[in-house]
Biopython code that builds the backbone (N, CA, C, O; Angstrom):
import numpy as np
from Bio.PDB.StructureBuilder import StructureBuilder

atoms = [
    (1, "MET", "N", (5.584, 92.855, -188.643)),
    (1, "MET", "CA", (5.713, 93.248, -187.252)),
    (1, "MET", "C", (4.871, 94.501, -187.028)),
    (1, "MET", "O", (4.654, 95.297, -187.942)),
    (2, "THR", "N", (4.408, 94.653, -185.809)),
    (2, "THR", "CA", (3.577, 95.802, -185.471)),
    (2, "THR", "C", (4.436, 96.979, -185.038)),
    (2, "THR", "O", (5.606, 96.815, -184.691)),
    (3, "SER", "N", (3.850, 98.154, -185.062)),
    (3, "SER", "CA", (4.577, 99.342, -184.610)),
    (3, "SER", "C", (4.938, 99.218, -183.133)),
    (3, "SER", "O", (5.970, 99.729, -182.697)),
    (4, "GLU", "N", (4.087, 98.541, -182.364)),
    (4, "GLU", "CA", (4.379, 98.342, -180.938)),
    (4, "GLU", "C", (5.642, 97.495, -180.770)),
    (4, "GLU", "O", (6.451, 97.761, -179.882)),
    (5, "GLY", "N", (5.813, 96.495, -181.603)),
    (5, "GLY", "CA", (7.021, 95.668, -181.563)),
    (5, "GLY", "C", (8.263, 96.477, -181.863)),
    (5, "GLY", "O", (9.292, 96.314, -181.206)),
    (6, "TYR", "N", (8.171, 97.358, -182.862)),
    (6, "TYR", "CA", (9.307, 98.221, -183.188)),
    (6, "TYR", "C", (9.632, 99.165, -182.023)),
    (6, "TYR", "O", (10.801, 99.424, -181.733)),
    (7, "ARG", "N", (8.599, 99.669, -181.366)),
    (7, "ARG", "CA", (8.829, 100.555, -180.214)),
    (7, "ARG", "C", (9.527, 99.809, -179.077)),
    (7, "ARG", "O", (10.378, 100.374, -178.390)),
    (8, "LYS", "N", (9.171, 98.556, -178.883)),
    (8, "LYS", "CA", (9.824, 97.756, -177.836)),
    (8, "LYS", "C", (11.308, 97.577, -178.145)),
    (8, "LYS", "O", (12.142, 97.634, -177.241)),
    (9, "PHE", "N", (11.638, 97.360, -179.414)),
    (9, "PHE", "CA", (13.041, 97.262, -179.795)),
    (9, "PHE", "C", (13.766, 98.589, -179.555)),
    (9, "PHE", "O", (14.924, 98.604, -179.139)),
    (10, "ALA", "N", (13.081, 99.691, -179.820)),
    (10, "ALA", "CA", (13.680, 101.009, -179.576)),
    (10, "ALA", "C", (13.980, 101.188, -178.093)),
    (10, "ALA", "O", (15.051, 101.670, -177.725)),
    (11, "VAL", "N", (13.031, 100.799, -177.242)),
    (11, "VAL", "CA", (13.229, 100.907, -175.795)),
    (11, "VAL", "C", (14.402, 100.034, -175.362)),
    (11, "VAL", "O", (15.218, 100.454, -174.541)),
    (12, "ALA", "N", (14.493, 98.829, -175.906)),
    (12, "ALA", "CA", (15.604, 97.935, -175.563)),
    (12, "ALA", "C", (16.942, 98.550, -175.978)),
    (12, "ALA", "O", (17.931, 98.443, -175.252)),
    (13, "SER", "N", (16.967, 99.189, -177.140)),
    (13, "SER", "CA", (18.200, 99.845, -177.586)),
    (13, "SER", "C", (18.574, 100.995, -176.651)),
    (13, "SER", "O", (19.746, 101.181, -176.322)),
    (14, "LEU", "N", (17.571, 101.761, -176.228)),
    (14, "LEU", "CA", (17.841, 102.865, -175.304)),
    (14, "LEU", "C", (18.347, 102.355, -173.961)),
    (14, "LEU", "O", (19.260, 102.937, -173.376)),
    (15, "LYS", "N", (17.763, 101.280, -173.478)),
    (15, "LYS", "CA", (18.216, 100.709, -172.198)),
    (15, "LYS", "C", (19.638, 100.189, -172.307)),
    (15, "LYS", "O", (20.396, 100.230, -171.338)),
    (16, "SER", "N", (19.996, 99.704, -173.477)),
    (16, "SER", "CA", (21.352, 99.192, -173.684)),
    (16, "SER", "C", (22.397, 100.296, -173.589)),
    (16, "SER", "O", (23.555, 100.033, -173.264)),
    (17, "THR", "N", (21.991, 101.530, -173.870)),
    (17, "THR", "CA", (22.963, 102.630, -173.786)),
    (17, "THR", "C", (23.430, 102.849, -172.346)),
    (17, "THR", "O", (24.526, 103.361, -172.116)),
    (18, "GLU", "N", (22.599, 102.462, -171.381)),
    (18, "GLU", "CA", (22.977, 102.648, -169.974)),
    (18, "GLU", "C", (24.211, 101.829, -169.610)),
    (18, "GLU", "O", (25.025, 102.263, -168.796)),
    (19, "GLY", "N", (24.353, 100.659, -170.203)),
    (19, "GLY", "CA", (25.494, 99.804, -169.903)),
    (19, "GLY", "C", (26.700, 100.056, -170.791)),
    (19, "GLY", "O", (27.792, 99.558, -170.517)),
    (20, "ALA", "N", (26.509, 100.816, -171.838)),
    (20, "ALA", "CA", (27.620, 101.080, -172.760)),
    (20, "ALA", "C", (28.581, 102.100, -172.148)),
    (20, "ALA", "O", (28.176, 103.165, -171.681)),
    (21, "LYS", "N", (29.859, 101.742, -172.165)),
    (21, "LYS", "CA", (30.866, 102.644, -171.582)),
    (21, "LYS", "C", (31.496, 103.540, -172.629)),
    (21, "LYS", "O", (31.934, 104.650, -172.326)),
    (22, "ASP", "N", (31.539, 103.068, -173.835)),
    (22, "ASP", "CA", (32.151, 103.824, -174.928)),
    (22, "ASP", "C", (31.112, 104.749, -175.554)),
    (22, "ASP", "O", (29.989, 104.326, -175.829)),
    (23, "LEU", "N", (31.472, 105.976, -175.775)),
    (23, "LEU", "CA", (30.562, 106.965, -176.368)),
    (23, "LEU", "C", (30.095, 106.521, -177.755)),
    (23, "LEU", "O", (28.941, 106.734, -178.127)),
    (24, "ARG", "N", (31.007, 105.898, -178.521)),
    (24, "ARG", "CA", (30.627, 105.442, -179.860)),
    (24, "ARG", "C", (29.556, 104.354, -179.784)),
    (24, "ARG", "O", (28.644, 104.314, -180.609)),
    (25, "ASP", "N", (29.671, 103.484, -178.801)),
    (25, "ASP", "CA", (28.650, 102.450, -178.625)),
    (25, "ASP", "C", (27.297, 103.079, -178.289)),
    (25, "ASP", "O", (26.263, 102.664, -178.813)),
    (26, "LYS", "N", (27.317, 104.077, -177.414)),
    (26, "LYS", "CA", (26.067, 104.756, -177.042)),
    (26, "LYS", "C", (25.435, 105.430, -178.248)),
    (26, "LYS", "O", (24.226, 105.344, -178.464)),
    (27, "ILE", "N", (26.265, 106.095, -179.023)),
    (27, "ILE", "CA", (25.748, 106.782, -180.214)),
    (27, "ILE", "C", (25.162, 105.772, -181.196)),
    (27, "ILE", "O", (24.101, 106.007, -181.774)),
    (28, "GLY", "N", (25.852, 104.651, -181.384)),
    (28, "GLY", "CA", (25.347, 103.610, -182.283)),
    (28, "GLY", "C", (24.007, 103.067, -181.822)),
    (28, "GLY", "O", (23.101, 102.867, -182.631)),
    (29, "LEU", "N", (23.881, 102.829, -180.528)),
    (29, "LEU", "CA", (22.612, 102.329, -179.988)),
    (29, "LEU", "C", (21.498, 103.364, -180.114)),
    (29, "LEU", "O", (20.342, 103.008, -180.342)),
    (30, "LEU", "N", (21.839, 104.635, -179.969)),
    (30, "LEU", "CA", (20.839, 105.684, -180.157)),
    (30, "LEU", "C", (20.377, 105.759, -181.604)),
    (30, "LEU", "O", (19.199, 105.986, -181.879)),
    (31, "ILE", "N", (21.306, 105.568, -182.519)),
    (31, "ILE", "CA", (20.951, 105.557, -183.945)),
    (31, "ILE", "C", (20.036, 104.370, -184.244)),
    (31, "ILE", "O", (19.070, 104.501, -184.997)),
    (32, "ILE", "N", (20.341, 103.218, -183.656)),
    (32, "ILE", "CA", (19.501, 102.037, -183.845)),
    (32, "ILE", "C", (18.107, 102.280, -183.262)),
    (32, "ILE", "O", (17.102, 101.938, -183.885)),
    (33, "ALA", "N", (18.050, 102.870, -182.072)),
    (33, "ALA", "CA", (16.748, 103.172, -181.453)),
    (33, "ALA", "C", (15.949, 104.116, -182.341)),
    (33, "ALA", "O", (14.741, 103.946, -182.507)),
    (34, "GLU", "N", (16.612, 105.093, -182.900)),
    (34, "GLU", "CA", (15.925, 106.033, -183.789)),
    (34, "GLU", "C", (15.385, 105.321, -185.028)),
    (34, "GLU", "O", (14.291, 105.634, -185.498)),
    (35, "ALA", "N", (16.145, 104.367, -185.557)),
    (35, "ALA", "CA", (15.698, 103.612, -186.728)),
    (35, "ALA", "C", (14.466, 102.769, -186.383)),
    (35, "ALA", "O", (13.535, 102.675, -187.182)),
    (36, "TRP", "N", (14.460, 102.153, -185.185)),
    (36, "TRP", "CA", (13.281, 101.379, -184.764)),
    (36, "TRP", "C", (12.065, 102.289, -184.648)),
    (36, "TRP", "O", (10.962, 101.913, -185.046)),
    (37, "LEU", "N", (12.265, 103.478, -184.105)),
    (37, "LEU", "CA", (11.140, 104.409, -183.974)),
    (37, "LEU", "C", (10.628, 104.863, -185.335)),
    (37, "LEU", "O", (9.425, 105.051, -185.517)),
    (38, "GLU", "N", (11.524, 105.037, -186.277)),
    (38, "GLU", "CA", (11.107, 105.416, -187.628)),
    (38, "GLU", "C", (10.288, 104.297, -188.265)),
    (38, "GLU", "O", (9.294, 104.565, -188.939)),
    (39, "LEU", "N", (10.699, 103.042, -188.055)),
    (39, "LEU", "CA", (9.908, 101.920, -188.560)),
    (39, "LEU", "C", (8.530, 101.883, -187.904)),
    (39, "LEU", "O", (7.533, 101.599, -188.568)),
    (40, "ALA", "N", (8.472, 102.164, -186.618)),
    (40, "ALA", "CA", (7.185, 102.200, -185.921)),
    (40, "ALA", "C", (6.289, 103.278, -186.524)),
    (40, "ALA", "O", (5.096, 103.059, -186.735)),
    (41, "LYS", "N", (6.866, 104.431, -186.798)),
    (41, "LYS", "CA", (6.105, 105.547, -187.380)),
    (41, "LYS", "C", (5.579, 105.177, -188.769)),
    (41, "LYS", "O", (4.411, 105.412, -189.079)),
    (42, "GLN", "N", (6.445, 104.598, -189.597)),
    (42, "GLN", "CA", (6.034, 104.218, -190.953)),
    (42, "GLN", "C", (4.944, 103.143, -190.919)),
    (42, "GLN", "O", (4.004, 103.176, -191.714)),
    (43, "THR", "N", (5.080, 102.193, -189.994)),
    (43, "THR", "CA", (4.069, 101.140, -189.873)),
    (43, "THR", "C", (2.730, 101.730, -189.466)),
    (43, "THR", "O", (1.693, 101.357, -190.014)),
    (44, "THR", "N", (2.746, 102.650, -188.505)),
    (44, "THR", "CA", (1.511, 103.299, -188.070)),
    (44, "THR", "C", (0.866, 104.059, -189.225)),
    (44, "THR", "O", (-0.348, 103.988, -189.419)),
    (45, "GLN", "N", (1.677, 104.786, -189.991)),
    (45, "GLN", "CA", (1.146, 105.542, -191.123)),
    (45, "GLN", "C", (0.543, 104.603, -192.168)),
    (45, "GLN", "O", (-0.508, 104.898, -192.737)),
    (46, "LEU", "N", (1.206, 103.478, -192.418)),
    (46, "LEU", "CA", (0.705, 102.525, -193.401)),
    (46, "LEU", "C", (-0.623, 101.929, -192.959)),
    (46, "LEU", "O", (-1.553, 101.813, -193.757)),
    (47, "VAL", "N", (-0.708, 101.557, -191.702)),
    (47, "VAL", "CA", (-1.950, 100.977, -191.181)),
    (47, "VAL", "C", (-3.081, 102.002, -191.261)),
    (47, "VAL", "O", (-4.201, 101.664, -191.642)),
    (48, "CYS", "N", (-2.790, 103.246, -190.903)),
    (48, "CYS", "CA", (-3.819, 104.297, -190.978)),
    (48, "CYS", "C", (-4.276, 104.510, -192.418)),
    (48, "CYS", "O", (-5.467, 104.670, -192.683)),
    (49, "HIS", "N", (-3.326, 104.511, -193.338)),
    (49, "HIS", "CA", (-3.662, 104.702, -194.753)),
    (49, "HIS", "C", (-4.543, 103.552, -195.246)),
    (49, "HIS", "O", (-5.534, 103.776, -195.940)),
    (50, "GLU", "N", (-4.179, 102.331, -194.886)),
    (50, "GLU", "CA", (-4.967, 101.182, -195.314)),
    (50, "GLU", "C", (-6.367, 101.214, -194.697)),
    (50, "GLU", "O", (-7.341, 100.842, -195.351)),
    (51, "ALA", "N", (-6.469, 101.653, -193.450)),
    (51, "ALA", "CA", (-7.779, 101.749, -192.799)),
    (51, "ALA", "C", (-8.643, 102.799, -193.503)),
    (51, "ALA", "O", (-9.832, 102.577, -193.731)),
    (52, "GLU", "N", (-8.041, 103.945, -193.847)),
    (52, "GLU", "CA", (-8.783, 104.991, -194.557)),
    (52, "GLU", "C", (-9.258, 104.478, -195.914)),
    (52, "GLU", "O", (-10.383, 104.751, -196.334)),
    (53, "GLU", "N", (-8.390, 103.733, -196.589)),
    (53, "GLU", "CA", (-8.753, 103.195, -197.894)),
    (53, "GLU", "C", (-9.907, 102.191, -197.765)),
    (53, "GLU", "O", (-10.827, 102.186, -198.583)),
    (54, "ALA", "N", (-9.849, 101.354, -196.745)),
    (54, "ALA", "CA", (-10.930, 100.383, -196.526)),
    (54, "ALA", "C", (-12.237, 101.094, -196.215)),
    (54, "ALA", "O", (-13.290, 100.703, -196.719)),
    (55, "HIS", "N", (-12.183, 102.138, -195.387)),
    (55, "HIS", "CA", (-13.398, 102.887, -195.067)),
    (55, "HIS", "C", (-13.970, 103.549, -196.308)),
    (55, "HIS", "O", (-15.187, 103.606, -196.484)),
    (56, "SER", "N", (-13.098, 104.045, -197.163)),
    (56, "SER", "CA", (-13.586, 104.689, -198.381)),
    (56, "SER", "C", (-14.234, 103.668, -199.304)),
    (56, "SER", "O", (-15.227, 103.975, -199.962)),
    (57, "MET", "N", (-13.686, 102.456, -199.361)),
    (57, "MET", "CA", (-14.284, 101.409, -200.195)),
    (57, "MET", "C", (-15.638, 100.988, -199.643)),
    (57, "MET", "O", (-16.576, 100.752, -200.405)),
    (58, "ILE", "N", (-15.740, 100.893, -198.337)),
    (58, "ILE", "CA", (-17.005, 100.514, -197.706)),
    (58, "ILE", "C", (-18.046, 101.606, -197.909)),
    (58, "ILE", "O", (-19.233, 101.317, -198.068)),
    (59, "GLY", "N", (-17.603, 102.859, -197.905)),
    (59, "GLY", "CA", (-18.518, 103.981, -198.013)),
    (59, "GLY", "C", (-19.101, 104.185, -199.390)),
    (59, "GLY", "O", (-20.107, 104.879, -199.534)),
    (60, "ARG", "N", (-18.496, 103.598, -200.408)),
    (60, "ARG", "CA", (-19.012, 103.752, -201.770)),
    (60, "ARG", "C", (-20.354, 103.039, -201.892)),
    (60, "ARG", "O", (-20.572, 101.974, -201.314)),
    (61, "SER", "N", (-21.233, 103.650, -202.649)),
    (61, "SER", "CA", (-22.537, 103.005, -202.838)),
    (61, "SER", "C", (-22.365, 101.765, -203.704)),
    (61, "SER", "O", (-21.542, 101.737, -204.618)),
    (62, "LEU", "N", (-23.144, 100.762, -203.405)),
    (62, "LEU", "CA", (-23.068, 99.521, -204.157)),
    (62, "LEU", "C", (-23.992, 99.585, -205.360)),
    (62, "LEU", "O", (-25.147, 99.996, -205.253)),
    (63, "THR", "N", (-23.471, 99.176, -206.499)),
    (63, "THR", "CA", (-24.287, 99.107, -207.715)),
    (63, "THR", "C", (-24.777, 97.676, -207.860)),
    (63, "THR", "O", (-24.205, 96.770, -207.254)),
    (64, "PRO", "N", (-25.807, 97.453, -208.637)),
    (64, "PRO", "CA", (-26.276, 96.076, -208.836)),
    (64, "PRO", "C", (-25.162, 95.152, -209.332)),
    (64, "PRO", "O", (-25.110, 93.986, -208.942)),
    (65, "ALA", "N", (-24.273, 95.658, -210.186)),
    (65, "ALA", "CA", (-23.180, 94.840, -210.702)),
    (65, "ALA", "C", (-22.227, 94.441, -209.574)),
    (65, "ALA", "O", (-21.653, 93.352, -209.601)),
    (66, "THR", "N", (-22.062, 95.305, -208.602)),
    (66, "THR", "CA", (-21.188, 94.997, -207.481)),
    (66, "THR", "C", (-21.838, 93.973, -206.576)),
    (66, "THR", "O", (-21.164, 93.083, -206.056)),
    (67, "VAL", "N", (-23.124, 94.088, -206.385)),
    (67, "VAL", "CA", (-23.839, 93.176, -205.513)),
    (67, "VAL", "C", (-23.941, 91.792, -206.154)),
    (67, "VAL", "O", (-23.679, 90.784, -205.499)),
    (68, "ASP", "N", (-24.321, 91.743, -207.426)),
    (68, "ASP", "CA", (-24.495, 90.471, -208.119)),
    (68, "ASP", "C", (-23.952, 90.607, -209.541)),
    (68, "ASP", "O", (-24.670, 91.068, -210.428)),
    (69, "PRO", "N", (-22.711, 90.220, -209.769)),
    (69, "PRO", "CA", (-22.116, 90.400, -211.103)),
    (69, "PRO", "C", (-22.897, 89.693, -212.204)),
    (69, "PRO", "O", (-22.876, 90.155, -213.345)),
    (70, "ARG", "N", (-23.588, 88.582, -211.907)),
    (70, "ARG", "CA", (-24.375, 87.872, -212.940)),
    (70, "ARG", "C", (-25.518, 88.743, -213.433)),
    (70, "ARG", "O", (-25.866, 88.699, -214.613)),
    (71, "ARG", "N", (-26.101, 89.529, -212.548)),
    (71, "ARG", "CA", (-27.222, 90.394, -212.921)),
    (71, "ARG", "C", (-26.778, 91.407, -213.968)),
    (71, "ARG", "O", (-27.512, 91.696, -214.914)),
    (72, "HIS", "N", (-25.568, 91.946, -213.794)),
    (72, "HIS", "CA", (-25.047, 92.925, -214.740)),
    (72, "HIS", "C", (-24.783, 92.276, -216.102)),
    (72, "HIS", "O", (-25.055, 92.875, -217.143)),
    (73, "LEU", "N", (-24.259, 91.068, -216.090)),
    (73, "LEU", "CA", (-23.919, 90.398, -217.340)),
    (73, "LEU", "C", (-25.159, 89.931, -218.098)),
    (73, "LEU", "O", (-25.174, 89.927, -219.329)),
    (74, "ASN", "N", (-26.200, 89.537, -217.359)),
    (74, "ASN", "CA", (-27.408, 89.006, -218.003)),
    (74, "ASN", "C", (-28.431, 90.086, -218.340)),
    (74, "ASN", "O", (-29.467, 89.812, -218.946)),
    (75, "GLY", "N", (-28.126, 91.299, -217.943)),
    (75, "GLY", "CA", (-29.011, 92.388, -218.305)),
    (75, "GLY", "C", (-30.044, 92.613, -217.315)),
    (75, "GLY", "O", (-30.875, 93.507, -217.481)),
]
sb = StructureBuilder()
sb.init_structure("model")
sb.init_model(0)
sb.init_chain("A")
sb.init_seg("    ")
for serial, (resi, resn, name, xyz) in enumerate(atoms, 1):
    if name == "N":
        sb.init_residue(resn, " ", resi, " ")
    sb.init_atom(name, np.array(xyz, "f"), 0.0, 1.0, " ", f" {name:<3s}", serial, name[0])
structure = sb.get_structure()
């Protein structure tokens, strides 16, 4: 799931607090919304980390062995 999907669930949880009459229900829904937001944050961080890693791999200079592994093996 995407971080945007998690944020939508958080918004839905927050909207649900408007209809909750019991304070405990409201608190529970707020805790759930906070958990969805934390998942959104972690997903965003993971995607950013993976993007940085991909950019670093692309940025490395290519060696002949990387370009054509047979060339490296055959000398």
